[in-house]
C-alpha positions as a Markdown table, in Angstrom:
| # | Residue | x | y | z |
|---|---|---|---|---|
| 1 | Met | 51.1 | 132.0 | 336.4 |
| 2 | Arg | 54.0 | 132.9 | 334.0 |
| 3 | Leu | 56.4 | 130.8 | 336.1 |
| 4 | Ile | 54.0 | 127.9 | 335.9 |
| 5 | Ser | 53.7 | 128.3 | 332.1 |
| 6 | Leu | 57.4 | 128.4 | 331.7 |
| 7 | Phe | 57.7 | 125.3 | 333.8 |
| 8 | Val | 55.1 | 123.5 | 331.7 |
| 9 | Leu | 56.8 | 124.6 | 328.5 |
| 10 | Ser | 60.1 | 123.4 | 329.8 |
| 11 | Leu | 58.7 | 120.1 | 330.9 |
| 12 | Met | 57.0 | 119.6 | 327.6 |
| 13 | Ser | 60.3 | 120.3 | 325.9 |
| 14 | Cys | 62.1 | 117.8 | 328.0 |
| 15 | Leu | 59.4 | 115.1 | 327.4 |
| 16 | Ser | 59.7 | 115.8 | 323.6 |
| 17 | Leu | 63.5 | 115.4 | 323.7 |
| 18 | Ala | 63.0 | 112.2 | 325.7 |
| 19 | Glu | 60.7 | 110.9 | 323.1 |
| 20 | Asp | 63.2 | 111.7 | 320.4 |
| 21 | Val | 65.9 | 109.8 | 322.3 |
| 22 | Asn | 63.7 | 106.9 | 323.0 |
| 23 | Phe | 62.4 | 106.4 | 319.5 |
| 24 | Thr | 65.6 | 107.3 | 317.5 |
| 25 | Gln | 68.5 | 106.0 | 319.6 |
| 26 | Tyr | 68.4 | 102.4 | 320.9 |
| 27 | Gln | 71.5 | 101.8 | 323.0 |
| 28 | Arg | 72.4 | 98.2 | 322.8 |
| 29 | Glu | 72.7 | 97.8 | 326.5 |
| 30 | His | 69.1 | 99.0 | 327.0 |
| 31 | Ile | 67.7 | 96.1 | 324.9 |
| 32 | Lys | 66.6 | 93.4 | 327.3 |
| 33 | Ser | 64.5 | 91.3 | 325.0 |
| 34 | Met | 63.3 | 90.8 | 321.5 |
| 35 | Ser | 60.3 | 88.8 | 320.1 |
| 36 | Val | 60.1 | 86.6 | 317.1 |
| 37 | Val | 57.2 | 84.9 | 315.5 |
| 38 | Ala | 56.5 | 82.1 | 312.9 |
| 39 | Pro | 54.2 | 79.3 | 312.1 |
| 40 | Glu | 54.9 | 75.9 | 313.6 |
| 41 | Trp | 57.3 | 74.2 | 311.2 |
| 42 | Glu | 58.6 | 70.7 | 312.2 |
| 43 | Gly | 62.2 | 70.9 | 313.1 |
| 44 | Tyr | 62.4 | 74.7 | 312.7 |
| 45 | Thr | 59.9 | 76.4 | 315.0 |
| 46 | His | 58.1 | 74.4 | 317.8 |
| 47 | Lys | 55.6 | 75.7 | 320.3 |
| 48 | Asp | 58.0 | 74.8 | 323.2 |
| 49 | Gly | 60.6 | 77.2 | 321.8 |
| 50 | Ser | 62.8 | 74.5 | 320.3 |
| 51 | Gly | 63.8 | 74.2 | 316.6 |
| 52 | Leu | 66.6 | 75.3 | 314.2 |
| 53 | Tyr | 65.3 | 78.9 | 313.6 |
| 54 | Trp | 64.6 | 79.6 | 317.3 |
| 55 | Asp | 68.1 | 78.2 | 318.3 |
| 56 | Ile | 69.8 | 80.4 | 315.6 |
| 57 | Ile | 68.0 | 83.6 | 316.8 |
| 58 | Arg | 68.8 | 82.7 | 320.4 |
| 59 | Ala | 72.5 | 82.1 | 319.5 |
| 60 | Val | 72.6 | 85.6 | 318.0 |
| 61 | Tyr | 71.0 | 87.6 | 320.9 |
| 62 | Glu | 71.0 | 85.8 | 324.2 |
| 63 | Pro | 74.8 | 85.8 | 324.7 |
| 64 | Leu | 74.5 | 89.6 | 324.7 |
| 65 | Gly | 71.8 | 89.4 | 327.5 |
| 66 | Ile | 68.9 | 89.9 | 325.1 |
| 67 | Lys | 66.2 | 87.4 | 325.9 |
| 68 | Val | 64.4 | 85.9 | 322.9 |
| 69 | Lys | 60.7 | 85.5 | 323.2 |
| 70 | Thr | 59.1 | 83.1 | 320.5 |
| 71 | Arg | 55.5 | 82.6 | 319.5 |
| 72 | Ile | 53.7 | 80.3 | 317.0 |
| 73 | Val | 51.2 | 82.2 | 314.7 |
| 74 | Pro | 49.8 | 81.3 | 311.3 |
| 75 | Trp | 51.9 | 82.8 | 308.5 |
| 76 | Asn | 49.5 | 85.5 | 307.2 |
| 77 | Arg | 48.8 | 86.8 | 310.7 |
| 78 | Ala | 52.5 | 86.6 | 311.7 |
| 79 | Val | 53.5 | 88.7 | 308.8 |
| 80 | Lys | 51.0 | 91.5 | 309.7 |
| 81 | Met | 52.0 | 91.4 | 313.3 |
| 82 | Val | 55.6 | 92.3 | 312.3 |
| 83 | Ser | 55.1 | 94.4 | 309.2 |
| 84 | Lys | 51.9 | 96.4 | 310.0 |
| 85 | Tyr | 51.2 | 96.3 | 313.7 |
| 86 | Arg | 54.8 | 95.8 | 314.9 |
| 87 | Thr | 53.6 | 93.6 | 317.8 |
| 88 | Tyr | 56.7 | 91.5 | 317.3 |
| 89 | Asn | 60.2 | 92.5 | 316.3 |
| 90 | Ala | 60.8 | 89.7 | 313.7 |
| 91 | Ile | 59.5 | 86.9 | 311.7 |
| 92 | Val | 61.6 | 84.0 | 310.4 |
| 93 | Gly | 61.3 | 82.3 | 307.0 |
| 94 | Glu | 60.6 | 85.4 | 304.8 |
| 95 | Tyr | 61.7 | 85.9 | 301.2 |
| 96 | Leu | 64.0 | 88.9 | 300.4 |
| 97 | Ser | 61.6 | 89.8 | 297.6 |
| 98 | Ser | 58.7 | 90.2 | 300.1 |
| 99 | Glu | 56.5 | 93.3 | 299.3 |
| 100 | Glu | 55.7 | 93.7 | 303.0 |
| 101 | Pro | 57.2 | 96.8 | 304.7 |
| 102 | Val | 59.9 | 94.9 | 306.6 |
| 103 | Ile | 63.7 | 95.2 | 306.7 |
| 104 | Phe | 66.3 | 92.5 | 306.4 |
| 105 | Pro | 69.7 | 91.7 | 307.8 |
| 106 | Ser | 72.6 | 90.9 | 305.4 |
| 107 | Tyr | 72.6 | 87.1 | 306.0 |
| 108 | Pro | 69.9 | 84.5 | 305.2 |
| 109 | Ile | 68.9 | 81.9 | 307.8 |
| 110 | Asp | 68.0 | 79.0 | 305.5 |
| 111 | Val | 67.4 | 77.8 | 301.9 |
| 112 | Glu | 64.0 | 76.7 | 300.8 |
| 113 | Phe | 63.6 | 74.1 | 298.2 |
| 114 | Met | 60.0 | 74.4 | 297.1 |
| 115 | Thr | 58.2 | 71.2 | 296.0 |
| 116 | Val | 55.2 | 70.7 | 293.7 |
| 117 | Leu | 52.7 | 68.1 | 294.8 |
| 118 | Ser | 50.0 | 66.7 | 292.4 |
| 119 | Lys | 47.8 | 63.8 | 292.1 |
| 120 | Leu | 48.4 | 61.1 | 289.4 |
| 121 | Pro | 48.1 | 61.3 | 286.5 |
| 122 | Thr | 48.7 | 65.1 | 286.6 |
| 123 | Gly | 52.2 | 64.8 | 287.8 |
| 124 | Asp | 53.3 | 62.3 | 285.1 |
| 125 | Asp | 53.8 | 65.0 | 282.5 |
| 126 | Trp | 55.8 | 67.4 | 284.8 |
| 127 | Asn | 57.9 | 69.7 | 282.6 |
| 128 | Gly | 59.1 | 72.3 | 285.1 |
| 129 | Leu | 57.2 | 75.5 | 285.7 |
| 130 | Lys | 55.6 | 75.2 | 282.2 |
| 131 | Ser | 53.4 | 72.5 | 283.6 |
| 132 | Leu | 51.7 | 75.0 | 285.9 |
| 133 | Ser | 50.4 | 77.0 | 282.9 |
| 134 | Asn | 46.5 | 77.3 | 282.9 |
| 135 | Met | 46.3 | 75.1 | 285.9 |
| 136 | Lys | 44.8 | 75.6 | 289.4 |
| 137 | Val | 47.8 | 76.1 | 291.7 |
| 138 | Gly | 47.7 | 76.6 | 295.4 |
| 139 | Trp | 49.9 | 77.7 | 298.3 |
| 140 | Ile | 49.5 | 79.0 | 301.8 |
| 141 | Lys | 48.0 | 82.5 | 302.0 |
| 142 | Asp | 50.5 | 85.4 | 301.7 |
| 143 | Tyr | 53.3 | 83.1 | 300.5 |
| 144 | Glu | 54.9 | 84.6 | 297.5 |
| 145 | Val | 56.2 | 81.4 | 295.9 |
| 146 | Ile | 56.1 | 82.7 | 292.3 |
| 147 | Glu | 56.0 | 86.4 | 291.7 |
| 148 | Ala | 52.8 | 87.8 | 290.3 |
| 149 | Gln | 54.2 | 88.8 | 286.9 |
| 150 | Asp | 55.4 | 85.2 | 286.3 |
| 151 | Arg | 52.1 | 83.5 | 287.0 |
| 152 | Asp | 50.1 | 82.2 | 284.1 |
| 153 | Phe | 47.9 | 80.0 | 286.2 |
| 154 | Thr | 44.9 | 80.4 | 288.6 |
| 155 | Leu | 46.2 | 80.9 | 292.1 |
| 156 | Ile | 44.0 | 79.6 | 294.9 |
| 157 | Glu | 45.4 | 80.3 | 298.4 |
| 158 | Phe | 44.6 | 78.3 | 301.5 |
| 159 | Arg | 45.3 | 78.8 | 305.2 |
| 160 | Thr | 47.0 | 75.5 | 306.1 |
| 161 | Leu | 48.7 | 72.7 | 304.1 |
| 162 | Glu | 46.1 | 70.3 | 305.4 |
| 163 | Gln | 43.4 | 72.4 | 303.7 |
| 164 | Gly | 45.4 | 72.5 | 300.5 |
| 165 | Leu | 45.9 | 68.7 | 300.5 |
| 166 | Lys | 42.1 | 68.3 | 300.9 |
| 167 | Met | 41.6 | 70.7 | 297.9 |
| 168 | Leu | 44.1 | 68.8 | 295.9 |
| 169 | Asn | 42.4 | 65.5 | 296.7 |
| 170 | Ser | 38.9 | 66.8 | 295.7 |
| 171 | Gly | 40.2 | 68.2 | 292.4 |
| 172 | Glu | 39.8 | 71.9 | 293.4 |
| 173 | Leu | 43.6 | 72.2 | 292.9 |
| 174 | Asp | 45.9 | 70.6 | 290.3 |
| 175 | Tyr | 49.1 | 71.5 | 292.2 |
| 176 | Val | 50.1 | 72.4 | 295.7 |
| 177 | Leu | 53.4 | 74.2 | 296.3 |
| 178 | Asp | 55.2 | 74.2 | 299.7 |
| 179 | Asp | 58.6 | 73.5 | 301.2 |
| 180 | Trp | 60.0 | 70.0 | 300.7 |
| 181 | Asp | 60.1 | 69.4 | 304.5 |
| 182 | Glu | 56.6 | 70.4 | 305.0 |
| 183 | Ile | 55.3 | 68.2 | 302.0 |
| 184 | Ala | 57.3 | 65.2 | 303.3 |
| 185 | Ala | 55.9 | 65.7 | 306.8 |
| 186 | Ala | 52.4 | 66.0 | 305.5 |
| 187 | Ile | 52.6 | 62.9 | 303.3 |
| 188 | Gln | 53.6 | 60.9 | 306.5 |
| 189 | Lys | 51.1 | 62.6 | 308.8 |
| 190 | Tyr | 48.1 | 62.1 | 306.5 |
| 191 | Asp | 49.2 | 58.8 | 305.2 |
| 192 | Leu | 49.4 | 59.9 | 301.6 |
| 193 | Ser | 51.0 | 57.1 | 299.5 |
| 194 | Gln | 53.8 | 57.9 | 297.2 |
| 195 | Asp | 52.1 | 56.2 | 294.3 |
| 196 | Val | 49.2 | 58.6 | 294.5 |
| 197 | Tyr | 51.1 | 61.9 | 294.8 |
| 198 | Ile | 54.1 | 63.0 | 292.9 |
| 199 | Glu | 56.6 | 65.5 | 294.3 |
| 200 | Asn | 58.5 | 67.5 | 291.8 |
| 201 | Glu | 61.2 | 69.7 | 293.3 |
| 202 | Met | 61.5 | 73.2 | 291.9 |
| 203 | Pro | 64.7 | 73.8 | 290.0 |
| 204 | Gln | 66.6 | 75.9 | 292.6 |
| 205 | Gly | 66.4 | 76.9 | 296.2 |
| 206 | Thr | 65.5 | 80.3 | 297.6 |
| 207 | Asp | 67.2 | 82.0 | 300.5 |
| 208 | Leu | 65.1 | 82.6 | 303.5 |
| 209 | Tyr | 65.6 | 85.4 | 306.1 |
| 210 | Ala | 64.6 | 86.7 | 309.4 |
| 211 | Ala | 62.6 | 89.9 | 308.5 |
| 212 | Phe | 62.2 | 92.7 | 311.0 |
| 213 | Ser | 59.6 | 95.5 | 311.6 |
| 214 | Asp | 60.7 | 98.8 | 310.0 |
| 215 | Asp | 61.6 | 100.7 | 313.1 |
| 216 | Asn | 64.8 | 101.9 | 314.9 |
| 217 | Leu | 64.8 | 99.1 | 317.5 |
| 218 | Ser | 64.8 | 96.6 | 314.7 |
| 219 | Arg | 67.7 | 98.5 | 312.9 |
| 220 | Glu | 69.7 | 98.0 | 316.0 |
| 221 | Leu | 68.7 | 94.3 | 316.3 |
| 222 | Ile | 69.8 | 93.9 | 312.7 |
| 223 | Lys | 73.2 | 95.4 | 313.4 |
| 224 | Ile | 73.7 | 92.9 | 316.1 |
| 225 | Tyr | 72.5 | 90.1 | 313.8 |
| 226 | Asn | 75.0 | 91.2 | 311.1 |
| 227 | Glu | 77.8 | 91.3 | 313.6 |
| 228 | Arg | 77.0 | 88.0 | 315.3 |
| 229 | Ile | 76.3 | 85.7 | 312.4 |
| 230 | Pro | 79.9 | 85.8 | 311.0 |
| 231 | Lys | 81.2 | 85.0 | 314.5 |
| 232 | Leu | 78.8 | 82.0 | 314.8 |
| 233 | Val | 80.0 | 80.7 | 311.5 |
| 234 | Ala | 83.7 | 81.2 | 312.4 |
| 235 | Asn | 83.4 | 79.4 | 315.7 |
| 236 | Gly | 81.4 | 76.5 | 314.3 |
| 237 | Glu | 78.3 | 77.1 | 316.4 |
| 238 | Leu | 76.0 | 77.8 | 313.5 |
| 239 | Ala | 77.1 | 74.6 | 311.7 |
| 240 | Ala | 76.5 | 72.7 | 314.9 |
| 241 | Leu | 72.9 | 73.9 | 315.1 |
| 242 | Tyr | 72.2 | 72.7 | 311.5 |
| 243 | Lys | 73.7 | 69.4 | 312.3 |
| 244 | Lys | 71.8 | 69.1 | 315.6 |
| 245 | Trp | 68.5 | 69.5 | 314.0 |
| 246 | Asp | 69.4 | 67.6 | 310.8 |
| 247 | Thr | 67.2 | 70.0 | 308.8 |
| 248 | Gly | 67.5 | 73.2 | 306.9 |
| 249 | Val | 70.4 | 74.1 | 304.6 |
| 250 | Met | 73.2 | 76.5 | 305.4 |
| 251 | Pro | 73.0 | 79.2 | 302.7 |
| 252 | Asp | 75.9 | 79.6 | 300.3 |
| 253 | Met | 76.6 | 83.1 | 301.7 |
| 254 | Leu | 77.3 | 81.6 | 305.1 |
| 255 | Lys | 79.3 | 78.8 | 303.7 |
| 256 | Asn | 81.5 | 81.4 | 301.9 |
| 257 | Leu | 82.0 | 83.2 | 305.2 |
| 258 | Ala | 83.3 | 79.9 | 306.7 |
| 259 | Gln | 85.9 | 79.7 | 304.0 |
| 260 | Gln | 87.3 | 83.2 | 304.5 |
């Protein structure tokens, strides 16, 4: 009985040690795949796995034998899948200022130029962000377009841009904020004429990142990302991807790497 007890204790000790190794040390050669999630954004993340963001992530990991698995999920659910449930390793298109429990690599993936959409005559008197004061402003749920302390307007969130446009058209919203590419695609898709809607570009762009779940596997994935991105800049592969998709903007941080 004593021998059995000692054996059980020894086995439990080994299992405990194995768990420690598995959860605290991720050897690069043992990483066979990683998963990344995002909403479907035209030119960036398509359901068939094509798009600028998917291509950049693949260029980072797949040459090292790490298969990239992509999935399209609405933004608010995608964020939770990465930050809270850790169902996926990463989400693309996140702000560095995000309050979600995620971790970031050193280099951004894109620059977002937010656009303000309004119905005439509301947009005629556009005077920058001051024009949003005391108005009904909407953006997609869980986007953090303007930080809470800087909001002096009523925020009304919606789940899809299509829903937001309907609310704008009905008068439930005075302004809708979203990325320029998304606004432009929506105007074309829903046949919104330019003389009815005004697009006012926000004064400056914001860097967007791939954000990772806060765990040890993701820390190793981030190390790889930080090593690979400068190499992709140096050999011209990253610039070629932006040119291929004719969308997105290479962040200044990456342009500076190219000049070094």
